[in-house]
C-alpha positions as CSV (number, residue, x, y, z in Angstrom):
1,M,-2.9,-5.5,25.8
2,T,-1.1,-8.7,24.5
3,Q,-2.6,-10.7,21.7
4,P,-3.9,-14.2,22.5
5,A,-1.4,-17.0,21.7
6,L,-1.7,-18.8,18.3
7,A,-3.2,-22.3,18.6
8,L,-3.3,-25.0,15.8
9,T,-6.2,-27.4,15.7
10,L,-6.7,-30.5,13.5
11,H,-10.2,-31.3,12.4
12,A,-11.6,-34.7,11.4
13,A,-14.1,-33.1,9.0
14,I,-14.6,-29.9,7.2
15,R,-18.0,-29.5,8.7
16,E,-16.4,-28.9,12.1
17,I,-15.2,-25.5,10.7
18,D,-17.5,-22.6,10.1
19,P,-18.0,-22.2,6.3
20,A,-17.8,-18.4,6.4
21,A,-14.6,-18.4,8.5
22,W,-13.0,-21.0,6.2
23,D,-13.9,-19.1,3.0
24,L,-12.7,-15.8,4.4
25,C,-9.3,-17.6,4.3
26,A,-9.8,-19.5,1.1
27,G,-11.0,-16.6,-0.9
28,D,-13.2,-16.6,-4.1
29,D,-10.5,-17.1,-6.7
30,N,-10.1,-20.9,-6.6
31,P,-13.1,-23.1,-6.0
32,F,-11.0,-26.2,-5.2
33,V,-10.1,-24.9,-1.7
34,S,-13.6,-23.6,-1.0
35,H,-15.7,-25.0,1.9
36,A,-18.3,-26.0,-0.7
37,F,-15.9,-28.2,-2.7
38,L,-14.2,-29.8,0.3
39,S,-17.5,-30.6,2.0
40,A,-18.9,-32.1,-1.3
41,V,-15.9,-34.4,-1.5
42,E,-16.3,-35.5,2.2
43,D,-20.1,-35.7,2.4
44,S,-20.3,-37.8,-0.8
45,G,-17.9,-40.3,0.7
46,S,-15.2,-39.5,-1.9
47,A,-12.6,-38.5,0.7
48,G,-12.8,-40.7,3.7
49,P,-12.2,-44.2,4.9
50,R,-13.3,-45.8,1.6
51,T,-10.6,-44.0,-0.4
52,G,-7.9,-43.6,2.3
53,W,-8.2,-39.7,2.4
54,M,-8.8,-39.0,6.0
55,P,-9.5,-35.3,6.7
56,R,-7.2,-33.6,9.2
57,H,-7.8,-30.0,8.2
58,A,-5.6,-27.5,10.1
59,T,-6.8,-24.2,11.5
60,L,-4.7,-21.6,13.2
61,N,-6.6,-19.5,15.7
62,E,-5.8,-16.4,17.7
63,G,-8.3,-16.8,20.6
64,A,-11.6,-17.4,18.9
65,R,-10.5,-15.8,15.6
66,L,-9.6,-18.1,12.7
67,L,-6.5,-16.6,11.0
68,A,-5.3,-19.3,8.7
69,A,-6.2,-22.8,7.5
70,A,-4.9,-25.7,5.4
71,P,-6.9,-28.5,3.7
72,M,-5.1,-31.5,4.9
73,Y,-5.5,-35.3,4.9
74,A,-3.9,-38.3,6.5
75,K,-3.0,-40.7,3.8
76,S,-2.2,-44.4,3.8
77,H,-1.1,-44.4,0.2
78,S,0.0,-41.9,-2.5
79,Y,-2.8,-42.3,-5.0
80,G,-5.0,-39.4,-6.2
81,E,-2.3,-36.8,-5.7
82,Y,-0.6,-36.3,-9.1
83,V,2.7,-35.4,-7.5
84,F,4.3,-38.8,-7.3
85,D,6.3,-40.0,-4.2
86,H,5.9,-43.7,-4.6
87,G,9.6,-44.1,-5.2
88,W,10.4,-42.3,-1.9
89,A,8.0,-44.5,0.0
90,A,9.4,-47.7,-1.5
91,A,13.0,-46.7,-0.8
92,F,12.3,-45.7,2.8
93,E,10.4,-48.9,3.5
94,R,13.1,-51.1,1.9
95,A,15.5,-49.4,4.4
96,G,13.2,-50.4,7.3
97,G,11.3,-47.1,7.6
98,R,7.5,-46.5,7.7
99,Y,6.5,-43.9,5.1
100,Y,2.7,-44.2,5.6
101,P,0.6,-42.7,7.0
102,K,1.7,-39.2,5.9
103,L,0.0,-35.8,5.8
104,Q,-1.1,-34.3,2.5
105,V,-2.1,-30.6,2.1
106,A,-4.0,-30.6,-1.1
107,S,-7.4,-30.4,-2.9
108,P,-8.3,-34.1,-3.2
109,F,-8.1,-35.8,-6.6
110,S,-7.4,-32.4,-8.2
111,P,-4.1,-31.5,-10.0
112,V,-5.1,-27.8,-9.8
113,S,-2.7,-25.1,-8.6
114,G,-4.0,-22.8,-5.9
115,P,-3.5,-21.5,-2.4
116,R,-2.8,-24.2,0.3
117,L,-1.8,-22.1,3.3
118,L,-4.9,-20.1,3.5
119,L,-4.8,-16.7,5.2
120,R,-7.7,-14.6,6.4
121,A,-8.4,-12.0,3.7
122,D,-8.5,-9.1,6.2
123,L,-5.2,-10.0,7.8
124,P,-2.9,-7.0,7.7
125,A,-0.1,-7.3,5.1
126,E,2.7,-7.0,7.7
127,R,1.3,-10.0,9.6
128,R,0.8,-12.4,6.7
129,P,4.3,-13.8,6.3
130,A,4.6,-14.5,10.1
131,I,1.2,-16.2,10.2
132,R,2.0,-18.3,7.1
133,R,5.3,-19.4,8.8
134,A,3.4,-20.2,12.0
135,L,0.9,-22.4,10.1
136,A,3.7,-24.2,8.2
137,A,5.5,-24.8,11.5
138,G,2.3,-26.1,13.1
139,L,2.0,-28.6,10.2
140,S,5.5,-30.0,10.7
141,Q,5.1,-30.0,14.5
142,S,1.8,-32.0,14.1
143,C,3.6,-34.5,11.9
144,S,6.2,-35.0,14.6
145,E,3.7,-35.3,17.4
146,L,1.6,-37.8,15.4
147,R,4.8,-39.8,14.6
148,L,4.2,-39.6,10.8
149,S,6.8,-39.6,8.2
150,S,6.1,-36.4,6.3
151,V,3.9,-33.5,5.2
152,H,3.4,-32.7,1.5
153,V,2.0,-29.4,0.2
154,T,1.2,-30.0,-3.4
155,F,0.1,-27.7,-6.2
156,C,0.7,-24.7,-4.1
157,E,1.3,-21.1,-5.3
158,A,4.7,-19.8,-6.1
159,E,4.8,-17.5,-3.1
160,E,4.0,-20.4,-0.7
161,Y,6.6,-22.5,-2.4
162,E,9.3,-19.8,-1.8
163,E,8.3,-19.2,1.8
164,L,8.2,-22.9,2.6
165,G,11.6,-23.3,0.9
166,A,13.0,-20.5,3.1
167,A,11.6,-22.4,6.1
168,G,13.6,-25.5,5.2
169,W,11.0,-27.5,3.3
170,L,12.1,-29.4,0.2
171,Q,11.0,-27.8,-3.0
172,R,9.7,-29.7,-6.1
173,L,8.8,-28.4,-9.6
174,G,6.3,-29.9,-11.9
175,T,4.9,-29.0,-15.3
176,Q,1.4,-28.5,-16.7
177,F,0.0,-27.0,-19.9
178,H,-2.2,-24.0,-19.7
179,W,-3.9,-21.8,-22.3
180,E,-3.5,-18.0,-21.8
181,N,-5.9,-15.5,-23.2
182,A,-4.1,-12.8,-25.1
183,G,-7.2,-10.6,-25.3
184,Y,-8.9,-12.7,-28.0
185,S,-12.3,-11.6,-29.2
186,C,-13.3,-15.0,-30.6
187,F,-11.9,-18.4,-31.4
188,E,-10.9,-17.3,-34.9
189,D,-8.9,-14.5,-33.3
190,F,-7.0,-17.2,-31.3
191,L,-6.5,-19.3,-34.4
192,A,-5.0,-16.3,-36.2
193,G,-2.2,-16.3,-33.7
194,L,-1.1,-19.8,-34.6
195,S,1.3,-20.8,-37.3
196,S,-0.4,-21.8,-40.6
197,R,0.3,-25.5,-40.2
198,K,-1.1,-25.6,-36.6
199,R,-4.1,-23.5,-37.5
200,K,-5.0,-26.0,-40.3
201,S,-4.5,-28.9,-37.9
202,V,-6.9,-27.4,-35.3
203,R,-9.5,-26.6,-37.9
204,R,-9.3,-30.2,-39.3
205,E,-9.7,-31.7,-35.8
206,R,-12.7,-29.5,-35.0
207,R,-14.3,-30.2,-38.5
208,D,-13.9,-34.0,-37.9
209,A,-15.3,-33.8,-34.3
210,N,-18.3,-31.8,-35.6
211,A,-19.0,-34.2,-38.5
212,C,-20.2,-37.1,-36.4
213,G,-23.7,-35.9,-35.9
214,L,-23.1,-34.7,-32.3
215,T,-24.8,-31.9,-30.6
216,Y,-22.8,-29.9,-28.0
217,R,-24.2,-28.2,-24.9
218,T,-22.7,-26.1,-22.1
219,L,-24.7,-26.3,-18.9
220,R,-24.3,-24.5,-15.6
221,G,-26.0,-24.4,-12.2
222,T,-29.6,-25.6,-12.2
223,A,-29.6,-26.4,-15.9
224,I,-27.6,-29.5,-15.0
225,T,-30.1,-32.2,-14.0
226,A,-29.9,-35.4,-12.1
227,A,-30.0,-37.3,-15.4
228,H,-27.0,-35.3,-16.7
229,W,-25.0,-36.2,-13.6
230,K,-26.0,-39.9,-13.9
231,A,-24.8,-40.0,-17.4
232,F,-21.6,-38.1,-16.5
233,H,-20.8,-40.6,-13.7
234,R,-21.1,-43.4,-16.3
235,F,-18.6,-41.6,-18.5
236,Y,-16.3,-41.1,-15.5
237,L,-16.3,-44.8,-14.7
238,A,-15.7,-45.7,-18.3
239,T,-12.6,-43.5,-18.4
240,V,-11.3,-44.8,-15.1
241,D,-11.7,-48.4,-16.3
242,R,-9.7,-47.6,-19.5
243,K,-6.9,-46.1,-17.5
244,W,-6.7,-48.8,-14.9
245,G,-7.3,-46.2,-12.2
246,S,-9.5,-46.0,-9.1
247,A,-12.9,-44.4,-9.1
248,Y,-12.5,-42.2,-6.0
249,L,-15.4,-39.9,-6.8
250,S,-18.7,-41.4,-5.9
251,E,-21.9,-41.0,-7.9
252,R,-23.2,-38.7,-5.2
253,F,-20.3,-36.3,-5.5
254,F,-21.2,-34.7,-8.8
255,P,-24.8,-33.5,-8.0
256,L,-23.7,-32.5,-4.6
257,L,-20.9,-30.4,-6.1
258,S,-23.4,-28.8,-8.5
259,Q,-25.8,-28.0,-5.6
260,R,-23.1,-26.4,-3.5
261,L,-21.1,-24.5,-6.2
262,G,-24.0,-23.5,-8.5
263,D,-22.9,-21.6,-11.6
264,R,-19.2,-22.3,-10.9
265,V,-19.8,-25.8,-12.2
266,V,-19.6,-25.9,-16.0
267,L,-20.6,-29.2,-17.7
268,M,-19.9,-29.5,-21.4
269,L,-21.8,-32.4,-23.0
270,A,-21.8,-34.1,-26.4
271,E,-25.1,-35.8,-27.4
272,H,-25.9,-38.2,-30.2
273,D,-29.6,-38.5,-31.1
274,G,-30.5,-36.7,-27.9
275,R,-28.5,-39.1,-25.7
276,P,-25.4,-37.9,-23.9
277,V,-22.3,-39.8,-25.0
278,A,-19.5,-37.6,-23.5
279,G,-18.9,-34.9,-20.9
280,A,-16.2,-32.6,-19.6
281,L,-16.5,-31.2,-16.0
282,N,-15.0,-27.8,-15.4
283,L,-15.0,-25.5,-12.4
284,L,-15.0,-21.7,-12.8
285,G,-12.6,-19.6,-10.8
286,A,-12.4,-15.8,-10.8
287,E,-10.1,-15.7,-13.8
288,T,-9.6,-19.3,-14.8
289,L,-11.6,-22.2,-16.2
290,Y,-10.3,-25.4,-14.6
291,G,-10.9,-28.6,-16.6
292,R,-11.3,-31.5,-14.1
293,N,-12.9,-34.7,-15.3
294,W,-13.8,-36.1,-18.7
295,G,-15.3,-39.3,-20.0
296,C,-17.2,-40.8,-23.0
297,V,-18.8,-43.9,-24.3
298,G,-18.2,-44.9,-27.9
299,D,-15.5,-43.9,-30.4
300,W,-15.7,-40.3,-31.6
301,P,-12.8,-38.8,-33.6
302,F,-11.1,-35.9,-31.8
303,L,-14.0,-35.5,-29.4
304,H,-11.7,-35.2,-26.4
305,F,-9.9,-32.3,-27.9
306,E,-13.1,-30.6,-29.0
307,L,-14.9,-31.0,-25.6
308,C,-12.0,-30.5,-23.2
309,Y,-9.7,-28.0,-25.0
310,Y,-11.3,-26.1,-27.9
311,R,-14.7,-25.5,-26.2
312,A,-12.9,-24.6,-23.0
313,I,-11.0,-21.9,-25.0
314,E,-14.3,-20.6,-26.5
315,F,-15.9,-20.4,-23.1
316,A,-12.9,-18.6,-21.6
317,I,-12.9,-16.0,-24.5
318,E,-16.6,-15.5,-24.2
319,H,-16.4,-14.9,-20.5
320,G,-13.2,-12.8,-20.5
321,L,-11.2,-15.3,-18.5
322,R,-7.4,-15.1,-18.4
323,R,-6.6,-18.8,-18.7
324,V,-7.7,-22.4,-19.0
325,E,-6.0,-25.1,-17.0
326,A,-6.8,-28.4,-18.6
327,G,-5.4,-30.8,-15.9
328,A,-2.3,-32.9,-15.5
329,Q,0.2,-34.1,-18.0
330,G,-0.2,-34.0,-21.8
331,E,2.5,-32.7,-24.1
332,H,-0.1,-33.1,-26.9
333,K,-1.8,-30.0,-25.5
334,I,1.0,-27.8,-26.8
335,Q,0.0,-28.0,-30.5
336,R,-3.5,-27.0,-29.4
337,G,-2.4,-23.8,-27.7
338,Y,-1.6,-24.9,-24.2
339,L,1.9,-24.0,-23.2
340,P,4.2,-25.4,-20.4
341,R,3.9,-23.8,-17.0
342,P,5.6,-24.7,-13.7
343,T,3.7,-26.2,-10.8
344,Y,5.0,-26.2,-7.2
345,S,5.1,-28.4,-4.2
346,A,6.9,-28.4,-0.9
347,H,7.8,-31.4,1.4
348,W,8.7,-31.7,5.0
349,I,10.3,-35.1,5.8
350,A,11.1,-36.1,9.4
351,H,13.8,-38.7,8.9
352,P,17.2,-37.1,8.3
353,G,18.4,-39.8,6.0
354,L,15.3,-39.9,3.8
355,R,15.3,-36.1,3.8
356,D,18.9,-35.9,2.5
357,A,18.2,-38.5,-0.2
358,V,15.1,-36.8,-1.4
359,A,16.8,-33.3,-1.3
360,N,19.5,-34.6,-3.6
361,Y,17.0,-36.1,-5.9
362,L,14.9,-33.0,-6.1
363,E,17.9,-30.8,-6.8
364,E,18.7,-32.9,-9.9
365,E,15.0,-33.1,-10.9
366,R,14.5,-29.4,-10.7
367,S,17.4,-28.7,-13.0
368,A,16.1,-31.3,-15.5
369,R,12.6,-29.9,-15.2
370,L,13.7,-26.4,-16.1
371,V,15.6,-27.7,-19.2
372,E,12.6,-29.7,-20.2
373,M,10.2,-26.7,-20.0
374,E,12.6,-24.7,-22.1
375,Q,12.7,-27.4,-24.7
376,L,8.9,-27.8,-24.6
377,A,8.4,-24.1,-25.1
378,T,10.2,-24.3,-28.5
379,L,7.3,-26.5,-29.7
380,S,4.9,-23.5,-29.3
381,P,2.2,-23.5,-32.1
382,Y,2.1,-19.7,-32.0
383,R,3.4,-17.6,-34.9
384,Q,6.9,-16.1,-34.1
385,E,7.0,-12.4,-34.5
386,A,9.7,-11.2,-37.0
């Protein structure tokens, strides 16, 4: 008996896809590609017409059986992605081309690495490469049929990056700063691995952050109330205003996320006289704590480092996690124990001229990025073994 043909379908909302079938592909490791996260983004109005993130989720089916999926959006701009292609768009449009709309395979507003070409967990190992290739081919074919300029798979896993590169997609390297757990039993154990000067610096920052009369709380699941989320949304808006950014995430998003992800949502708060003044939102994966949003009101010395970096490390050690990913950018994270790690993306561009120009640019950029990461690694705060 022959197997049914593979069929790719694009969906205008994640709710069109059965949650259990989607999550069988997404897995449990990374909450940012879960049906719960993506539905919270959409149902809160954070991804949709208001923000220019129009869902076009792809599913690859064999008959009635969902084999693979990709979280995908039609974009009329390049904001909220953290892998910048504004220069490509400007150059193409100066030459008379039309870069937007494009397709973006990503977790919205989340510079978090994880799977993007999602394969059903019980798919036999020998079929997985072929199914992933079929999904990637379906994405590029959809781009052509819709007469769009490009498809961008951002913050994907290394295996996906290599397979997409082998299929002719353009490859791009990025850099983030992650903390790795070397089997520490407590924060002091981590500090003992730092050089003397860096150890003293961290202790001084923590001492000053804790000398302001603040009380710190780490809340999960039902312990996070509507009042906490209202305060956190205020912090989020204050941070966006300071950075001249766009407030993509609506006030409804945060409690909806908490409701749907439960204990995987970790909110770290700082309070002064019983009133929240700062917060750091994290999501908990199988082995990783992902720092996502932060904000505060008022001026508190070293509070950002305490709430987003040091308390995240303490949480990871306490819960036996392998790493903390504290978000995009930030060479200042190195001296606080977060070391440079590569991030990956892959790009399919329809226009031959633009494709060749971007390919040349990316080849030079990759070489420069590798040199940069080697140089950044020399700034490690950890003691060098004799």
